C-alpha positions as CSV (number, residue, x, y, z in Angstrom):
1,M,47.9,-4.5,-10.2
2,S,45.2,-6.6,-8.6
3,T,45.5,-10.4,-8.1
4,V,42.9,-10.9,-10.8
5,G,44.8,-8.6,-13.1
6,K,48.1,-10.5,-12.5
7,A,46.3,-13.8,-13.2
8,L,44.8,-12.6,-16.5
9,S,48.1,-11.0,-17.5
10,L,49.9,-14.3,-16.8
11,L,47.3,-16.2,-18.9
12,D,47.7,-13.7,-21.7
13,S,51.5,-14.0,-21.7
14,L,51.3,-17.8,-21.7
15,S,48.9,-17.6,-24.7
16,Q,51.6,-15.8,-26.7
17,L,54.1,-18.6,-26.4
18,N,54.1,-21.3,-29.1
19,H,55.5,-23.9,-26.6
20,E,54.9,-25.1,-23.1
21,A,56.8,-23.2,-20.3
22,G,58.1,-24.0,-16.9
23,L,57.5,-22.1,-13.7
24,T,60.8,-20.2,-13.8
25,D,60.3,-19.1,-17.4
26,I,56.7,-17.9,-16.7
27,A,57.7,-16.0,-13.6
28,R,60.5,-14.2,-15.6
29,L,58.2,-13.5,-18.5
30,C,55.5,-12.0,-16.3
31,D,58.0,-10.2,-14.0
32,L,56.8,-12.1,-10.9
33,D,58.5,-13.9,-8.1
34,K,58.2,-17.7,-8.4
35,A,56.0,-18.0,-5.3
36,T,53.4,-15.6,-6.8
37,A,53.6,-17.2,-10.2
38,R,53.1,-20.6,-8.8
39,R,50.1,-19.5,-6.7
40,L,48.4,-18.0,-9.7
41,L,49.1,-21.0,-11.9
42,V,47.6,-23.3,-9.3
43,E,44.4,-21.3,-9.2
44,L,44.3,-21.1,-13.0
45,E,44.8,-24.8,-13.3
46,K,42.1,-25.5,-10.8
47,H,39.6,-23.7,-13.0
48,G,40.9,-25.2,-16.3
49,F,42.5,-22.1,-17.7
50,V,46.0,-23.7,-17.7
51,E,47.2,-27.3,-17.8
52,Q,50.4,-28.8,-16.5
53,D,52.0,-31.7,-18.2
54,P,52.5,-34.4,-15.5
55,D,55.8,-35.5,-17.0
56,T,57.6,-32.3,-17.9
57,R,55.8,-30.1,-15.2
58,R,55.5,-27.4,-17.9
59,Y,52.3,-25.3,-18.4
60,R,50.1,-24.6,-21.4
61,I,46.7,-23.0,-22.1
62,G,43.9,-25.1,-20.8
63,S,40.4,-25.9,-22.2
64,A,38.4,-23.3,-20.3
65,P,39.3,-20.4,-22.6
66,V,38.3,-22.5,-25.6
67,R,34.9,-23.2,-24.0
68,L,34.3,-19.5,-23.3
69,A,35.4,-18.6,-26.9
70,R,32.9,-21.1,-28.3
71,I,30.1,-19.8,-26.1
72,R,30.8,-16.2,-27.1
73,E,30.9,-17.1,-30.8
74,A,27.6,-19.0,-30.5
75,R,25.9,-16.1,-28.8
76,Y,27.6,-13.2,-30.6
77,P,28.7,-14.6,-33.9
78,F,31.5,-12.7,-35.4
79,L,33.7,-15.3,-37.2
80,R,30.7,-17.0,-38.8
81,V,29.6,-13.7,-40.3
82,A,33.1,-12.3,-41.3
83,I,34.9,-15.4,-42.6
84,P,33.0,-15.7,-45.9
85,F,34.0,-12.1,-46.7
86,V,37.6,-12.8,-45.8
87,R,37.7,-16.0,-47.8
88,E,36.2,-14.1,-50.8
89,L,38.8,-11.4,-50.6
90,A,41.6,-14.1,-50.4
91,E,40.2,-15.8,-53.5
92,K,40.0,-12.6,-55.5
93,S,43.4,-11.2,-54.5
94,E,45.3,-14.5,-54.2
95,E,47.1,-13.0,-51.2
96,T,47.2,-13.8,-47.5
97,V,44.2,-12.1,-45.8
98,H,43.7,-11.9,-42.0
99,L,40.9,-10.8,-39.8
100,A,41.7,-8.6,-36.8
101,E,39.6,-7.9,-33.8
102,F,39.8,-5.2,-31.1
103,S,39.5,-6.5,-27.5
104,G,40.4,-4.6,-24.3
105,S,43.1,-2.3,-25.6
106,T,44.6,-4.6,-28.2
107,L,44.1,-5.4,-31.9
108,S,45.0,-9.0,-32.8
109,T,44.6,-11.5,-35.5
110,I,41.8,-14.0,-35.0
111,H,41.5,-15.7,-38.5
112,V,43.8,-16.1,-41.5
113,E,43.2,-17.2,-45.1
114,D,46.6,-18.1,-46.6
115,S,47.6,-17.2,-50.1
116,P,48.0,-20.2,-52.5
117,R,51.2,-18.6,-53.8
118,A,54.6,-20.2,-53.0
119,H,55.9,-16.9,-51.7
120,R,53.6,-15.5,-49.2
121,V,53.5,-13.7,-45.9
122,I,52.8,-15.8,-42.8
123,V,50.5,-14.4,-40.2
124,E,49.9,-16.3,-37.0
125,I,46.6,-16.4,-35.0
126,G,46.9,-14.2,-32.0
127,T,49.5,-11.8,-33.5
128,R,49.4,-8.4,-31.8
129,L,48.9,-5.6,-34.3
130,P,50.4,-2.2,-33.2
131,F,48.1,0.6,-34.2
132,H,50.7,2.9,-35.8
133,A,52.7,0.1,-37.6
134,T,50.1,-2.0,-39.4
135,A,47.3,-1.4,-42.0
136,S,44.9,-3.0,-39.5
137,G,45.8,-0.6,-36.8
138,L,45.5,2.5,-39.1
139,A,42.1,1.3,-40.3
140,Y,40.9,0.9,-36.7
141,L,42.1,4.3,-35.6
142,A,40.7,6.0,-38.7
143,F,37.2,5.2,-37.6
144,S,37.7,5.7,-33.8
145,D,36.9,8.9,-32.0
146,K,39.6,11.6,-31.6
147,K,39.9,11.0,-27.9
148,Y,40.9,7.3,-28.5
149,I,43.2,8.2,-31.3
150,E,45.1,10.7,-29.1
151,S,45.3,8.1,-26.3
152,A,46.7,5.5,-28.6
153,L,49.3,8.0,-30.1
154,S,50.3,9.2,-26.6
155,Q,51.8,5.7,-26.0
156,P,55.4,5.0,-27.0
157,L,55.4,4.2,-30.8
158,D,58.0,1.4,-31.3
159,A,60.0,1.1,-34.5
160,F,59.9,-2.4,-36.0
161,T,61.8,-1.6,-39.2
162,E,63.6,1.4,-40.6
163,H,60.4,2.4,-42.3
164,T,58.2,2.4,-39.2
165,V,56.5,5.8,-38.7
166,T,57.0,6.8,-35.0
167,D,56.1,10.5,-35.2
168,P,52.5,11.0,-33.9
169,A,51.9,13.9,-36.3
170,A,52.9,11.7,-39.2
171,V,50.6,8.9,-38.0
172,R,47.7,11.4,-37.7
173,K,48.3,12.3,-41.4
174,M,48.2,8.6,-42.3
175,I,44.9,8.3,-40.4
176,D,43.4,11.2,-42.3
177,E,44.5,9.7,-45.6
178,T,42.9,6.4,-44.6
179,V,39.6,8.2,-44.0
180,A,39.7,9.9,-47.3
181,R,40.8,6.8,-49.2
182,G,38.4,4.3,-47.6
183,F,41.1,1.8,-46.8
184,S,44.6,1.9,-45.2
185,I,47.9,1.0,-46.6
186,S,51.2,0.1,-44.8
187,S,54.5,-0.7,-46.5
188,R,57.4,-2.4,-44.7
189,V,56.5,-0.7,-41.4
190,S,56.2,-3.8,-39.3
191,R,58.0,-6.3,-41.6
192,S,60.8,-5.4,-43.9
193,A,59.4,-7.1,-47.1
194,S,55.6,-6.8,-47.0
195,S,53.0,-4.2,-47.8
196,A,49.3,-4.4,-46.9
197,P,46.0,-2.6,-47.6
198,E,43.3,-2.9,-44.9
199,L,39.5,-2.6,-45.0
200,P,37.6,-2.0,-41.8
201,F,34.6,-4.1,-40.8
202,F,32.4,-2.8,-38.0
203,R,29.9,-4.3,-35.7
204,R,28.0,-2.9,-32.7
205,P,30.2,-3.2,-29.5
206,V,29.0,-5.4,-26.6
207,N,31.3,-3.5,-24.2
208,R,29.8,0.0,-24.0
209,S,33.0,1.4,-22.6
210,A,34.8,0.7,-25.9
211,P,35.9,3.8,-27.8
212,S,33.1,5.4,-29.6
213,P,33.2,5.3,-33.4
214,S,33.0,8.4,-35.6
215,R,29.6,9.2,-37.0
216,R,30.9,9.8,-40.5
217,R,29.5,7.7,-43.3
218,W,32.1,5.7,-45.2
219,R,32.0,4.2,-48.7
220,A,33.9,0.9,-48.9
221,R,36.5,1.2,-51.6
222,A,38.8,-1.6,-52.3
223,P,41.5,-1.5,-55.0
224,P,39.8,-2.0,-58.3
225,H,41.1,-5.4,-59.2
226,W,39.5,-6.8,-56.0
227,Q,36.1,-5.6,-57.1
228,T,35.9,-6.1,-60.8
229,S,37.4,-9.5,-61.4
230,A,38.2,-12.7,-59.5
231,Q,41.3,-13.0,-61.6
232,P,44.6,-11.5,-60.3
233,S,45.4,-8.1,-61.8
234,S,48.3,-7.7,-64.1
235,T,49.4,-4.7,-62.1
236,Q,49.4,-6.7,-58.8
237,P,52.8,-6.4,-56.9
238,N,55.0,-9.4,-56.5
239,A,53.6,-11.8,-53.9
240,S,56.9,-11.7,-51.9
241,Q,56.4,-8.0,-51.3
242,K,52.7,-7.7,-50.8
243,N,50.4,-9.0,-48.0
244,T,46.7,-8.3,-48.3
245,T,45.0,-7.9,-45.0
246,G,41.4,-7.1,-44.1
247,R,38.5,-7.5,-41.8
248,S,36.1,-8.2,-44.6
249,G,35.9,-9.0,-48.3
250,L,33.8,-5.9,-48.7
251,R,31.6,-5.8,-51.8
252,E,30.9,-2.7,-53.8
253,Q,28.4,-1.1,-51.4
254,K,28.0,1.7,-49.0
255,C,28.7,0.8,-45.4
256,K,27.3,2.8,-42.5
257,Q,29.6,2.6,-39.5
258,R,27.9,0.9,-36.5
259,G,30.7,0.6,-34.0
260,P,34.3,-0.5,-33.5
261,V,35.4,-4.0,-33.8
262,E,36.0,-5.4,-30.4
């Protein structure tokens, strides 16, 4: 791995921690020797990508990534466009709804609207979403090209619960069902007590090397009680066993696919 790759990997690993970390812990987390880790941290701190607490000597994410994120959102608005749909879906379903975005080779949560219910699923910003074990991942793969699907399924498919599907052939069947249905469903595959439908939301990719989307037209179909009434359905599952996730509120309309979410 190049020096730049190591620095970016270190920064990504640090972003996944919910606390500050010392040099030894960071080196162990990134599988680096302490000298290399320190050299990378010094350079990242110099450019504002990490900060070091002067008292504890521990490191945390700096302000530079925040500045870049704000510039990107200002120039290529994604959250500003998508959040109203996510909020609408959360209000109609009264369930936790999260927005996921594909970047690099990873699908992760970038926005969450929490359920007003006492018993609800907690989704944290930045959560990595495995393609085979989440409704978000299945929805993304369902509208990716076959080459990318095969590439994703050629990787080790980890089991997160006893219900996680790890057989590539079975995952392909789930992808086909998602295409036919118009939305994906996962049940207790990444968490033991949650189920989730997922609706894809597409925008034209900025990175032209991103996996090409299928050219199929797709009709957005959400479960009926999301579309016909803002009131919760009487057939809605218990809140402690259902987590509604999605990349858009999606109204009753035909959506022509434009490209994968980055």
